[in-house]
mmCIF file of the N, C-alpha and C atoms, coordinates in Angstrom:
data_MODEL
# 
_entry.id   MODEL 
# 
loop_
_atom_site.group_PDB 
_atom_site.id 
_atom_site.type_symbol 
_atom_site.label_atom_id 
_atom_site.label_alt_id 
_atom_site.label_comp_id 
_atom_site.label_asym_id 
_atom_site.label_entity_id 
_atom_site.label_seq_id 
_atom_site.pdbx_PDB_ins_code 
_atom_site.Cartn_x 
_atom_site.Cartn_y 
_atom_site.Cartn_z 
_atom_site.occupancy 
_atom_site.B_iso_or_equiv 
_atom_site.pdbx_formal_charge 
_atom_site.auth_seq_id 
_atom_site.auth_comp_id 
_atom_site.auth_asym_id 
_atom_site.auth_atom_id 
_atom_site.pdbx_PDB_model_num 
ATOM 1   N N  . MET A 1 1  ? 121.155 109.819 108.321 1.00 0.00 ? 1  MET A N  1 
ATOM 2   C CA . MET A 1 1  ? 120.855 111.193 107.970 1.00 0.00 ? 1  MET A CA 1 
ATOM 3   C C  . MET A 1 1  ? 119.390 111.446 108.258 1.00 0.00 ? 1  MET A C  1 
ATOM 4   N N  . GLY A 1 2  ? 119.081 112.610 108.829 1.00 0.00 ? 2  GLY A N  1 
ATOM 5   C CA . GLY A 1 2  ? 117.699 112.999 109.052 1.00 0.00 ? 2  GLY A CA 1 
ATOM 6   C C  . GLY A 1 2  ? 117.039 113.404 107.749 1.00 0.00 ? 2  GLY A C  1 
ATOM 7   N N  . ASN A 1 3  ? 115.742 113.477 107.776 1.00 0.00 ? 3  ASN A N  1 
ATOM 8   C CA . ASN A 1 3  ? 115.012 113.853 106.580 1.00 0.00 ? 3  ASN A CA 1 
ATOM 9   C C  . ASN A 1 3  ? 115.201 115.342 106.301 1.00 0.00 ? 3  ASN A C  1 
ATOM 10  N N  . VAL A 1 4  ? 115.675 115.653 105.118 1.00 0.00 ? 4  VAL A N  1 
ATOM 11  C CA . VAL A 1 4  ? 115.918 117.032 104.709 1.00 0.00 ? 4  VAL A CA 1 
ATOM 12  C C  . VAL A 1 4  ? 114.884 117.398 103.659 1.00 0.00 ? 4  VAL A C  1 
ATOM 13  N N  . ALA A 1 5  ? 114.248 118.542 103.824 1.00 0.00 ? 5  ALA A N  1 
ATOM 14  C CA . ALA A 1 5  ? 113.220 118.979 102.882 1.00 0.00 ? 5  ALA A CA 1 
ATOM 15  C C  . ALA A 1 5  ? 113.856 119.470 101.584 1.00 0.00 ? 5  ALA A C  1 
ATOM 16  N N  . PHE A 1 6  ? 113.094 119.344 100.496 1.00 0.00 ? 6  PHE A N  1 
ATOM 17  C CA . PHE A 1 6  ? 113.516 119.944 99.236  1.00 0.00 ? 6  PHE A CA 1 
ATOM 18  C C  . PHE A 1 6  ? 113.554 121.459 99.431  1.00 0.00 ? 6  PHE A C  1 
ATOM 19  N N  . SER A 1 7  ? 114.492 122.141 98.790  1.00 0.00 ? 7  SER A N  1 
ATOM 20  C CA . SER A 1 7  ? 114.556 123.600 98.919  1.00 0.00 ? 7  SER A CA 1 
ATOM 21  C C  . SER A 1 7  ? 113.321 124.251 98.306  1.00 0.00 ? 7  SER A C  1 
ATOM 22  N N  . ASN A 1 8  ? 112.726 123.576 97.324  1.00 0.00 ? 8  ASN A N  1 
ATOM 23  C CA . ASN A 1 8  ? 111.504 124.040 96.684  1.00 0.00 ? 8  ASN A CA 1 
ATOM 24  C C  . ASN A 1 8  ? 110.579 122.827 96.561  1.00 0.00 ? 8  ASN A C  1 
ATOM 25  N N  . PRO A 1 9  ? 109.458 122.809 97.279  1.00 0.00 ? 9  PRO A N  1 
ATOM 26  C CA . PRO A 1 9  ? 108.569 121.647 97.184  1.00 0.00 ? 9  PRO A CA 1 
ATOM 27  C C  . PRO A 1 9  ? 108.142 121.380 95.739  1.00 0.00 ? 9  PRO A C  1 
ATOM 28  N N  . VAL A 1 10 ? 107.876 120.128 95.445  1.00 0.00 ? 10 VAL A N  1 
ATOM 29  C CA . VAL A 1 10 ? 107.393 119.738 94.127  1.00 0.00 ? 10 VAL A CA 1 
ATOM 30  C C  . VAL A 1 10 ? 105.866 119.799 94.167  1.00 0.00 ? 10 VAL A C  1 
ATOM 31  N N  . ARG A 1 11 ? 105.293 120.647 93.308  1.00 0.00 ? 11 ARG A N  1 
ATOM 32  C CA . ARG A 1 11 ? 103.838 120.774 93.214  1.00 0.00 ? 11 ARG A CA 1 
ATOM 33  C C  . ARG A 1 11 ? 103.403 120.278 91.846  1.00 0.00 ? 11 ARG A C  1 
ATOM 34  N N  . PHE A 1 12 ? 102.338 119.465 91.817  1.00 0.00 ? 12 PHE A N  1 
ATOM 35  C CA . PHE A 1 12 ? 101.879 118.912 90.555  1.00 0.00 ? 12 PHE A CA 1 
ATOM 36  C C  . PHE A 1 12 ? 100.381 118.648 90.606  1.00 0.00 ? 12 PHE A C  1 
ATOM 37  N N  . MET A 1 13 ? 99.789  118.582 89.430  1.00 0.00 ? 13 MET A N  1 
ATOM 38  C CA . MET A 1 13 ? 98.353  118.347 89.298  1.00 0.00 ? 13 MET A CA 1 
ATOM 39  C C  . MET A 1 13 ? 98.099  116.842 89.247  1.00 0.00 ? 13 MET A C  1 
ATOM 40  N N  . VAL A 1 14 ? 97.204  116.362 90.110  1.00 0.00 ? 14 VAL A N  1 
ATOM 41  C CA . VAL A 1 14 ? 96.800  114.964 90.048  1.00 0.00 ? 14 VAL A CA 1 
ATOM 42  C C  . VAL A 1 14 ? 95.436  114.831 89.381  1.00 0.00 ? 14 VAL A C  1 
ATOM 43  N N  . SER A 1 15 ? 94.730  115.948 89.257  1.00 0.00 ? 15 SER A N  1 
ATOM 44  C CA . SER A 1 15 ? 93.473  116.024 88.511  1.00 0.00 ? 15 SER A CA 1 
ATOM 45  C C  . SER A 1 15 ? 93.256  117.498 88.165  1.00 0.00 ? 15 SER A C  1 
ATOM 46  N N  . ARG A 1 16 ? 92.191  117.781 87.463  1.00 0.00 ? 16 ARG A N  1 
ATOM 47  C CA . ARG A 1 16 ? 91.923  119.180 87.084  1.00 0.00 ? 16 ARG A CA 1 
ATOM 48  C C  . ARG A 1 16 ? 91.770  120.098 88.286  1.00 0.00 ? 16 ARG A C  1 
ATOM 49  N N  . ARG A 1 17 ? 91.339  119.544 89.392  1.00 0.00 ? 17 ARG A N  1 
ATOM 50  C CA . ARG A 1 17 ? 91.063  120.367 90.575  1.00 0.00 ? 17 ARG A CA 1 
ATOM 51  C C  . ARG A 1 17 ? 91.958  120.064 91.774  1.00 0.00 ? 17 ARG A C  1 
ATOM 52  N N  . THR A 1 18 ? 92.848  119.122 91.614  1.00 0.00 ? 18 THR A N  1 
ATOM 53  C CA . THR A 1 18 ? 93.651  118.703 92.763  1.00 0.00 ? 18 THR A CA 1 
ATOM 54  C C  . THR A 1 18 ? 95.134  118.906 92.504  1.00 0.00 ? 18 THR A C  1 
ATOM 55  N N  . VAL A 1 19 ? 95.746  119.690 93.387  1.00 0.00 ? 19 VAL A N  1 
ATOM 56  C CA . VAL A 1 19 ? 97.188  119.915 93.353  1.00 0.00 ? 19 VAL A CA 1 
ATOM 57  C C  . VAL A 1 19 ? 97.784  119.184 94.546  1.00 0.00 ? 19 VAL A C  1 
ATOM 58  N N  . ARG A 1 20 ? 98.854  118.482 94.297  1.00 0.00 ? 20 ARG A N  1 
ATOM 59  C CA . ARG A 1 20 ? 99.571  117.766 95.355  1.00 0.00 ? 20 ARG A CA 1 
ATOM 60  C C  . ARG A 1 20 ? 100.923 118.435 95.548  1.00 0.00 ? 20 ARG A C  1 
ATOM 61  N N  . GLN A 1 21 ? 101.386 118.512 96.770  1.00 0.00 ? 21 GLN A N  1 
ATOM 62  C CA . GLN A 1 21 ? 102.711 119.062 97.066  1.00 0.00 ? 21 GLN A CA 1 
ATOM 63  C C  . GLN A 1 21 ? 103.504 118.038 97.851  1.00 0.00 ? 21 GLN A C  1 
ATOM 64  N N  . ILE A 1 22 ? 104.741 117.843 97.416  1.00 0.00 ? 22 ILE A N  1 
ATOM 65  C CA . ILE A 1 22 ? 105.659 116.932 98.099  1.00 0.00 ? 22 ILE A CA 1 
ATOM 66  C C  . ILE A 1 22 ? 106.852 117.755 98.556  1.00 0.00 ? 22 ILE A C  1 
ATOM 67  N N  . SER A 1 23 ? 107.162 117.642 99.839  1.00 0.00 ? 23 SER A N  1 
ATOM 68  C CA . SER A 1 23 ? 108.161 118.523 100.433 1.00 0.00 ? 23 SER A CA 1 
ATOM 69  C C  . SER A 1 23 ? 109.510 117.884 100.737 1.00 0.00 ? 23 SER A C  1 
ATOM 70  N N  . ASP A 1 24 ? 109.563 116.553 100.787 1.00 0.00 ? 24 ASP A N  1 
ATOM 71  C CA . ASP A 1 24 ? 110.824 115.915 101.163 1.00 0.00 ? 24 ASP A CA 1 
ATOM 72  C C  . ASP A 1 24 ? 110.929 114.519 100.555 1.00 0.00 ? 24 ASP A C  1 
ATOM 73  N N  . PRO A 1 25 ? 112.115 113.927 100.595 1.00 0.00 ? 25 PRO A N  1 
ATOM 74  C CA . PRO A 1 25 ? 112.320 112.615 99.973  1.00 0.00 ? 25 PRO A CA 1 
ATOM 75  C C  . PRO A 1 25 ? 111.451 111.498 100.549 1.00 0.00 ? 25 PRO A C  1 
ATOM 76  N N  . GLU A 1 26 ? 111.230 111.480 101.859 1.00 0.00 ? 26 GLU A N  1 
ATOM 77  C CA . GLU A 1 26 ? 110.410 110.417 102.438 1.00 0.00 ? 26 GLU A CA 1 
ATOM 78  C C  . GLU A 1 26 ? 108.966 110.511 101.957 1.00 0.00 ? 26 GLU A C  1 
ATOM 79  N N  . GLU A 1 27 ? 108.439 111.717 101.907 1.00 0.00 ? 27 GLU A N  1 
ATOM 80  C CA . GLU A 1 27 ? 107.078 111.921 101.412 1.00 0.00 ? 27 GLU A CA 1 
ATOM 81  C C  . GLU A 1 27 ? 106.984 111.531 99.930  1.00 0.00 ? 27 GLU A C  1 
ATOM 82  N N  . ALA A 1 28 ? 108.000 111.896 99.157  1.00 0.00 ? 28 ALA A N  1 
ATOM 83  C CA . ALA A 1 28 ? 108.024 111.568 97.734  1.00 0.00 ? 28 ALA A CA 1 
ATOM 84  C C  . ALA A 1 28 ? 108.090 110.062 97.518  1.00 0.00 ? 28 ALA A C  1 
ATOM 85  N N  . LEU A 1 29 ? 108.932 109.385 98.272  1.00 0.00 ? 29 LEU A N  1 
ATOM 86  C CA . LEU A 1 29 ? 109.059 107.928 98.134  1.00 0.00 ? 29 LEU A CA 1 
ATOM 87  C C  . LEU A 1 29 ? 107.741 107.244 98.497  1.00 0.00 ? 29 LEU A C  1 
ATOM 88  N N  . ASP A 1 30 ? 107.094 107.703 99.549  1.00 0.00 ? 30 ASP A N  1 
ATOM 89  C CA . ASP A 1 30 ? 105.797 107.153 99.927  1.00 0.00 ? 30 ASP A CA 1 
ATOM 90  C C  . ASP A 1 30 ? 104.783 107.351 98.802  1.00 0.00 ? 30 ASP A C  1 
ATOM 91  N N  . TYR A 1 31 ? 104.771 108.519 98.196  1.00 0.00 ? 31 TYR A N  1 
ATOM 92  C CA . TYR A 1 31 ? 103.829 108.786 97.100  1.00 0.00 ? 31 TYR A CA 1 
ATOM 93  C C  . TYR A 1 31 ? 104.104 107.857 95.917  1.00 0.00 ? 31 TYR A C  1 
ATOM 94  N N  . LEU A 1 32 ? 105.368 107.728 95.540  1.00 0.00 ? 32 LEU A N  1 
ATOM 95  C CA . LEU A 1 32 ? 105.701 106.865 94.411  1.00 0.00 ? 32 LEU A CA 1 
ATOM 96  C C  . LEU A 1 32 ? 105.352 105.404 94.685  1.00 0.00 ? 32 LEU A C  1 
ATOM 97  N N  . ARG A 1 33 ? 105.500 104.973 95.894  1.00 0.00 ? 33 ARG A N  1 
ATOM 98  C CA . ARG A 1 33 ? 105.201 103.574 96.243  1.00 0.00 ? 33 ARG A CA 1 
ATOM 99  C C  . ARG A 1 33 ? 103.701 103.314 96.405  1.00 0.00 ? 33 ARG A C  1 
ATOM 100 N N  . SER A 1 34 ? 102.971 104.297 96.914  1.00 0.00 ? 34 SER A N  1 
ATOM 101 C CA . SER A 1 34 ? 101.581 104.049 97.311  1.00 0.00 ? 34 SER A CA 1 
ATOM 102 C C  . SER A 1 34 ? 100.511 104.656 96.413  1.00 0.00 ? 34 SER A C  1 
ATOM 103 N N  . TYR A 1 35 ? 100.814 105.766 95.772  1.00 0.00 ? 35 TYR A N  1 
ATOM 104 C CA . TYR A 1 35 ? 99.761  106.503 95.069  1.00 0.00 ? 35 TYR A CA 1 
ATOM 105 C C  . TYR A 1 35 ? 100.062 106.772 93.602  1.00 0.00 ? 35 TYR A C  1 
ATOM 106 N N  . TRP A 1 36 ? 101.093 106.180 93.077  1.00 0.00 ? 36 TRP A N  1 
ATOM 107 C CA . TRP A 1 36 ? 101.499 106.470 91.699  1.00 0.00 ? 36 TRP A CA 1 
ATOM 108 C C  . TRP A 1 36 ? 100.364 106.128 90.745  1.00 0.00 ? 36 TRP A C  1 
ATOM 109 N N  . PRO A 1 37 ? 99.964  107.068 89.884  1.00 0.00 ? 37 PRO A N  1 
ATOM 110 C CA . PRO A 1 37 ? 98.750  106.891 89.084  1.00 0.00 ? 37 PRO A CA 1 
ATOM 111 C C  . PRO A 1 37 ? 98.893  105.992 87.855  1.00 0.00 ? 37 PRO A C  1 
ATOM 112 N N  . THR A 1 38 ? 100.097 105.617 87.491  1.00 0.00 ? 38 THR A N  1 
ATOM 113 C CA . THR A 1 38 ? 100.296 104.808 86.296  1.00 0.00 ? 38 THR A CA 1 
ATOM 114 C C  . THR A 1 38 ? 101.227 103.640 86.622  1.00 0.00 ? 38 THR A C  1 
ATOM 115 N N  . GLU A 1 39 ? 101.408 102.764 85.666  1.00 0.00 ? 39 GLU A N  1 
ATOM 116 C CA . GLU A 1 39 ? 102.395 101.706 85.832  1.00 0.00 ? 39 GLU A CA 1 
ATOM 117 C C  . GLU A 1 39 ? 103.769 102.366 85.936  1.00 0.00 ? 39 GLU A C  1 
ATOM 118 N N  . ALA A 1 40 ? 104.556 101.938 86.872  1.00 0.00 ? 40 ALA A N  1 
ATOM 119 C CA . ALA A 1 40 ? 105.854 102.558 87.110  1.00 0.00 ? 40 ALA A CA 1 
ATOM 120 C C  . ALA A 1 40 ? 106.794 102.324 85.928  1.00 0.00 ? 40 ALA A C  1 
ATOM 121 N N  . GLY A 1 41 ? 107.277 103.410 85.351  1.00 0.00 ? 41 GLY A N  1 
ATOM 122 C CA . GLY A 1 41 ? 108.220 103.338 84.247  1.00 0.00 ? 41 GLY A CA 1 
ATOM 123 C C  . GLY A 1 41 ? 109.652 103.437 84.738  1.00 0.00 ? 41 GLY A C  1 
ATOM 124 N N  . THR A 1 42 ? 110.570 103.581 83.818  1.00 0.00 ? 42 THR A N  1 
ATOM 125 C CA . THR A 1 42 ? 111.985 103.619 84.180  1.00 0.00 ? 42 THR A CA 1 
ATOM 126 C C  . THR A 1 42 ? 112.331 104.854 85.020  1.00 0.00 ? 42 THR A C  1 
ATOM 127 N N  . ARG A 1 43 ? 111.710 105.975 84.731  1.00 0.00 ? 43 ARG A N  1 
ATOM 128 C CA . ARG A 1 43 ? 112.008 107.179 85.522  1.00 0.00 ? 43 ARG A CA 1 
ATOM 129 C C  . ARG A 1 43 ? 111.444 107.086 86.928  1.00 0.00 ? 43 ARG A C  1 
ATOM 130 N N  . CYS A 1 44 ? 110.301 106.431 87.066  1.00 0.00 ? 44 CYS A N  1 
ATOM 131 C CA . CYS A 1 44 ? 109.742 106.209 88.401  1.00 0.00 ? 44 CYS A CA 1 
ATOM 132 C C  . CYS A 1 44 ? 110.672 105.319 89.214  1.00 0.00 ? 44 CYS A C  1 
ATOM 133 N N  . GLN A 1 45 ? 111.156 104.259 88.604  1.00 0.00 ? 45 GLN A N  1 
ATOM 134 C CA . GLN A 1 45 ? 112.084 103.360 89.297  1.00 0.00 ? 45 GLN A CA 1 
ATOM 135 C C  . GLN A 1 45 ? 113.372 104.091 89.684  1.00 0.00 ? 45 GLN A C  1 
ATOM 136 N N  . ALA A 1 46 ? 113.866 104.921 88.767  1.00 0.00 ? 46 ALA A N  1 
ATOM 137 C CA . ALA A 1 46 ? 115.082 105.699 89.055  1.00 0.00 ? 46 ALA A CA 1 
ATOM 138 C C  . ALA A 1 46 ? 114.829 106.688 90.184  1.00 0.00 ? 46 ALA A C  1 
ATOM 139 N N  . ALA A 1 47 ? 113.641 107.283 90.211  1.00 0.00 ? 47 ALA A N  1 
ATOM 140 C CA . ALA A 1 47 ? 113.306 108.231 91.280  1.00 0.00 ? 47 ALA A CA 1 
ATOM 141 C C  . ALA A 1 47 ? 113.247 107.525 92.631  1.00 0.00 ? 47 ALA A C  1 
ATOM 142 N N  . LYS A 1 48 ? 112.657 106.338 92.670  1.00 0.00 ? 48 LYS A N  1 
ATOM 143 C CA . LYS A 1 48 ? 112.619 105.579 93.926  1.00 0.00 ? 48 LYS A CA 1 
ATOM 144 C C  . LYS A 1 48 ? 114.026 105.314 94.442  1.00 0.00 ? 48 LYS A C  1 
ATOM 145 N N  . GLN A 1 49 ? 114.923 104.945 93.539  1.00 0.00 ? 49 GLN A N  1 
ATOM 146 C CA . GLN A 1 49 ? 116.311 104.679 93.926  1.00 0.00 ? 49 GLN A CA 1 
ATOM 147 C C  . GLN A 1 49 ? 116.988 105.958 94.416  1.00 0.00 ? 49 GLN A C  1 
ATOM 148 N N  . ALA A 1 50 ? 116.811 107.047 93.680  1.00 0.00 ? 50 ALA A N  1 
ATOM 149 C CA . ALA A 1 50 ? 117.424 108.332 94.058  1.00 0.00 ? 50 ALA A CA 1 
ATOM 150 C C  . ALA A 1 50 ? 116.908 108.804 95.410  1.00 0.00 ? 50 ALA A C  1 
ATOM 151 N N  . LEU A 1 51 ? 115.613 108.649 95.640  1.00 0.00 ? 51 LEU A N  1 
ATOM 152 C CA . LEU A 1 51 ? 115.031 109.076 96.916  1.00 0.00 ? 51 LEU A CA 1 
ATOM 153 C C  . LEU A 1 51 ? 115.550 108.229 98.070  1.00 0.00 ? 51 LEU A C  1 
ATOM 154 N N  . ALA A 1 52 ? 115.612 106.924 97.873  1.00 0.00 ? 52 ALA A N  1 
ATOM 155 C CA . ALA A 1 52 ? 116.139 106.043 98.927  1.00 0.00 ? 52 ALA A CA 1 
ATOM 156 C C  . ALA A 1 52 ? 117.589 106.405 99.253  1.00 0.00 ? 52 ALA A C  1 
ATOM 157 N N  . GLU A 1 53 ? 118.366 106.696 98.230  1.00 0.00 ? 53 GLU A N  1 
ATOM 158 C CA . GLU A 1 53 ? 119.769 107.074 98.446  1.00 0.00 ? 53 GLU A CA 1 
ATOM 159 C C  . GLU A 1 53 ? 119.867 108.431 99.134  1.00 0.00 ? 53 GLU A C  1 
ATOM 160 N N  . ALA A 1 54 ? 118.994 109.370 98.787  1.00 0.00 ? 54 ALA A N  1 
ATOM 161 C CA . ALA A 1 54 ? 119.006 110.688 99.441  1.00 0.00 ? 54 ALA A CA 1 
ATOM 162 C C  . ALA A 1 54 ? 118.635 110.554 100.916 1.00 0.00 ? 54 ALA A C  1 
ATOM 163 N N  . ILE A 1 55 ? 117.674 109.705 101.209 1.00 0.00 ? 55 ILE A N  1 
ATOM 164 C CA . ILE A 1 55 ? 117.272 109.478 102.601 1.00 0.00 ? 55 ILE A CA 1 
ATOM 165 C C  . ILE A 1 55 ? 118.440 108.915 103.402 1.00 0.00 ? 55 ILE A C  1 
ATOM 166 N N  . GLN A 1 56 ? 119.241 108.069 102.781 1.00 0.00 ? 56 GLN A N  1 
ATOM 167 C CA . GLN A 1 56 ? 120.405 107.468 103.447 1.00 0.00 ? 56 GLN A CA 1 
ATOM 168 C C  . GLN A 1 56 ? 121.630 108.385 103.452 1.00 0.00 ? 56 GLN A C  1 
ATOM 169 N N  . GLY A 1 57 ? 121.527 109.541 102.783 1.00 0.00 ? 57 GLY A N  1 
ATOM 170 C CA . GLY A 1 57 ? 122.648 110.466 102.730 1.00 0.00 ? 57 GLY A CA 1 
ATOM 171 C C  . GLY A 1 57 ? 123.679 110.113 101.675 1.00 0.00 ? 57 GLY A C  1 
ATOM 172 N N  . GLU A 1 58 ? 123.318 109.237 100.744 1.00 0.00 ? 58 GLU A N  1 
ATOM 173 C CA . GLU A 1 58 ? 124.239 108.772 99.707  1.00 0.00 ? 58 GLU A CA 1 
ATOM 174 C C  . GLU A 1 58 ? 124.065 109.525 98.389  1.00 0.00 ? 58 GLU A C  1 
ATOM 175 N N  . ARG A 1 59 ? 123.084 110.397 98.334  1.00 0.00 ? 59 ARG A N  1 
ATOM 176 C CA . ARG A 1 59 ? 122.804 111.151 97.109  1.00 0.00 ? 59 ARG A CA 1 
ATOM 177 C C  . ARG A 1 59 ? 122.285 112.522 97.504  1.00 0.00 ? 59 ARG A C  1 
ATOM 178 N N  . SER A 1 60 ? 122.494 113.491 96.640  1.00 0.00 ? 60 SER A N  1 
ATOM 179 C CA . SER A 1 60 ? 122.062 114.845 96.992  1.00 0.00 ? 60 SER A CA 1 
ATOM 180 C C  . SER A 1 60 ? 120.551 114.996 96.915  1.00 0.00 ? 60 SER A C  1 
ATOM 181 N N  . ILE A 1 61 ? 120.045 115.875 97.720  1.00 0.00 ? 61 ILE A N  1 
ATOM 182 C CA . ILE A 1 61 ? 118.620 116.188 97.738  1.00 0.00 ? 61 ILE A CA 1 
ATOM 183 C C  . ILE A 1 61 ? 118.194 116.795 96.401  1.00 0.00 ? 61 ILE A C  1 
ATOM 184 N N  . VAL A 1 62 ? 119.089 117.533 95.768  1.00 0.00 ? 62 VAL A N  1 
ATOM 185 C CA . VAL A 1 62 ? 118.801 118.150 94.466  1.00 0.00 ? 62 VAL A CA 1 
ATOM 186 C C  . VAL A 1 62 ? 118.611 117.077 93.403  1.00 0.00 ? 62 VAL A C  1 
ATOM 187 N N  . ASP A 1 63 ? 119.482 116.078 93.383  1.00 0.00 ? 63 ASP A N  1 
ATOM 188 C CA . ASP A 1 63 ? 119.349 114.965 92.429  1.00 0.00 ? 63 ASP A CA 1 
ATOM 189 C C  . ASP A 1 63 ? 118.044 114.205 92.655  1.00 0.00 ? 63 ASP A C  1 
ATOM 190 N N  . ALA A 1 64 ? 117.699 113.996 93.911  1.00 0.00 ? 64 ALA A N  1 
ATOM 191 C CA . ALA A 1 64 ? 116.466 113.276 94.227  1.00 0.00 ? 64 ALA A CA 1 
ATOM 192 C C  . ALA A 1 64 ? 115.247 114.048 93.736  1.00 0.00 ? 64 ALA A C  1 
ATOM 193 N N  . ARG A 1 65 ? 115.238 115.354 93.936  1.00 0.00 ? 65 ARG A N  1 
ATOM 194 C CA . ARG A 1 65 ? 114.117 116.176 93.474  1.00 0.00 ? 65 ARG A CA 1 
ATOM 195 C C  . ARG A 1 65 ? 114.012 116.136 91.951  1.00 0.00 ? 65 ARG A C  1 
ATOM 196 N N  . ARG A 1 66 ? 115.149 116.243 91.278  1.00 0.00 ? 66 ARG A N  1 
ATOM 197 C CA . ARG A 1 66 ? 115.151 116.164 89.806  1.00 0.00 ? 66 ARG A CA 1 
ATOM 198 C C  . ARG A 1 66 ? 114.572 114.837 89.324  1.00 0.00 ? 66 ARG A C  1 
ATOM 199 N N  . ALA A 1 67 ? 114.914 113.767 90.010  1.00 0.00 ? 67 ALA A N  1 
ATOM 200 C CA . ALA A 1 67 ? 114.415 112.448 89.631  1.00 0.00 ? 67 ALA A CA 1 
ATOM 201 C C  . ALA A 1 67 ? 112.895 112.364 89.804  1.00 0.00 ? 67 ALA A C  1 
ATOM 202 N N  . VAL A 1 68 ? 112.377 112.971 90.857  1.00 0.00 ? 68 VAL A N  1 
ATOM 203 C CA . VAL A 1 68 ? 110.926 112.997 91.065  1.00 0.00 ? 68 VAL A CA 1 
ATOM 204 C C  . VAL A 1 68 ? 110.242 113.761 89.938  1.00 0.00 ? 68 VAL A C  1 
ATOM 205 N N  . VAL A 1 69 ? 110.777 114.908 89.591  1.00 0.00 ? 69 VAL A N  1 
ATOM 206 C CA . VAL A 1 69 ? 110.194 115.716 88.507  1.00 0.00 ? 69 VAL A CA 1 
ATOM 207 C C  . VAL A 1 69 ? 110.216 114.932 87.194  1.00 0.00 ? 69 VAL A C  1 
ATOM 208 N N  . ALA A 1 70 ? 111.300 114.244 86.918  1.00 0.00 ? 70 ALA A N  1 
ATOM 209 C CA . ALA A 1 70 ? 111.385 113.435 85.698  1.00 0.00 ? 70 ALA A CA 1 
ATOM 210 C C  . ALA A 1 70 ? 110.325 112.330 85.702  1.00 0.00 ? 70 ALA A C  1 
ATOM 211 N N  . ALA A 1 71 ? 110.109 111.703 86.843  1.00 0.00 ? 71 ALA A N  1 
ATOM 212 C CA . ALA A 1 71 ? 109.091 110.662 86.948  1.00 0.00 ? 71 ALA A CA 1 
ATOM 213 C C  . ALA A 1 71 ? 107.693 111.239 86.737  1.00 0.00 ? 71 ALA A C  1 
ATOM 214 N N  . LEU A 1 72 ? 107.452 112.425 87.266  1.00 0.00 ? 72 LEU A N  1 
ATOM 215 C CA . LEU A 1 72 ? 106.155 113.070 87.064  1.00 0.00 ? 72 LEU A CA 1 
ATOM 216 C C  . LEU A 1 72 ? 105.918 113.364 85.585  1.00 0.00 ? 72 LEU A C  1 
ATOM 217 N N  . HIS A 1 73 ? 106.948 113.832 84.912  1.00 0.00 ? 73 HIS A N  1 
ATOM 218 C CA . HIS A 1 73 ? 106.826 114.078 83.466  1.00 0.00 ? 73 HIS A CA 1 
ATOM 219 C C  . HIS A 1 73 ? 106.553 112.772 82.725  1.00 0.00 ? 73 HIS A C  1 
ATOM 220 N N  . GLU A 1 74 ? 107.249 111.713 83.107  1.00 0.00 ? 74 GLU A N  1 
ATOM 221 C CA . GLU A 1 74 ? 107.042 110.410 82.477  1.00 0.00 ? 74 GLU A CA 1 
ATOM 222 C C  . GLU A 1 74 ? 105.584 109.958 82.630  1.00 0.00 ? 74 GLU A C  1 
ATOM 223 N N  . ALA A 1 75 ? 104.988 110.247 83.792  1.00 0.00 ? 75 ALA A N  1 
ATOM 224 C CA . ALA A 1 75 ? 103.598 109.863 84.047  1.00 0.00 ? 75 ALA A CA 1 
ATOM 225 C C  . ALA A 1 75 ? 102.602 110.872 83.474  1.00 0.00 ? 75 ALA A C  1 
ATOM 226 N N  . ARG A 1 76 ? 103.126 111.881 82.792  1.00 0.00 ? 76 ARG A N  1 
ATOM 227 C CA . ARG A 1 76 ? 102.305 112.922 82.171  1.00 0.00 ? 76 ARG A CA 1 
ATOM 228 C C  . ARG A 1 76 ? 101.494 113.723 83.191  1.00 0.00 ? 76 ARG A C  1 
ATOM 229 N N  . LEU A 1 77 ? 102.090 113.943 84.353  1.00 0.00 ? 77 LEU A N  1 
ATOM 230 C CA . LEU A 1 77 ? 101.496 114.809 85.349  1.00 0.00 ? 77 LEU A CA 1 
ATOM 231 C C  . LEU A 1 77 ? 102.098 116.199 85.217  1.00 0.00 ? 77 LEU A C  1 
ATOM 232 N N  . PHE A 1 78 ? 101.274 117.213 85.277  1.00 0.00 ? 78 PHE A N  1 
ATOM 233 C CA . PHE A 1 78 ? 101.721 118.583 85.079  1.00 0.00 ? 78 PHE A CA 1 
ATOM 234 C C  . PHE A 1 78 ? 102.398 119.092 86.344  1.00 0.00 ? 78 PHE A C  1 
ATOM 235 N N  . VAL A 1 79 ? 103.671 119.454 86.228  1.00 0.00 ? 79 VAL A N  1 
ATOM 236 C CA . VAL A 1 79 ? 104.451 119.944 87.359  1.00 0.00 ? 79 VAL A CA 1 
ATOM 237 C C  . VAL A 1 79 ? 104.317 121.461 87.441  1.00 0.00 ? 79 VAL A C  1 
ATOM 238 N N  . LEU A 1 80 ? 103.943 121.942 88.623  1.00 0.00 ? 80 LEU A N  1 
ATOM 239 C CA . LEU A 1 80 ? 103.760 123.375 88.849  1.00 0.00 ? 80 LEU A CA 1 
ATOM 240 C C  . LEU A 1 80 ? 105.000 124.024 89.440  1.00 0.00 ? 80 LEU A C  1 
ATOM 241 N N  . GLY A 1 81 ? 105.768 123.291 90.159  1.00 0.00 ? 81 GLY A N  1 
ATOM 242 C CA . GLY A 1 81 ? 106.960 123.890 90.763  1.00 0.00 ? 81 GLY A CA 1 
ATOM 243 C C  . GLY A 1 81 ? 107.672 122.927 91.647  1.00 0.00 ? 81 GLY A C  1 
# 
């Protein structure tokens, strides 16, 4: 399956002045693997799994986006959209 963008990008605050936007599962998985600001919790691990499955076409893009948002909440990052 080709990379499919989220219907609504995930926007979140990484600092008081910095907003990050993630547009698709591959970008989200890269962020969770490389730039995650805290120790990975259970929601982060679940998001990595959901994103990998969405990239392979085994899970819906909507479920993958929800998992990313849940991981952001777990890390106490403010989600804008």
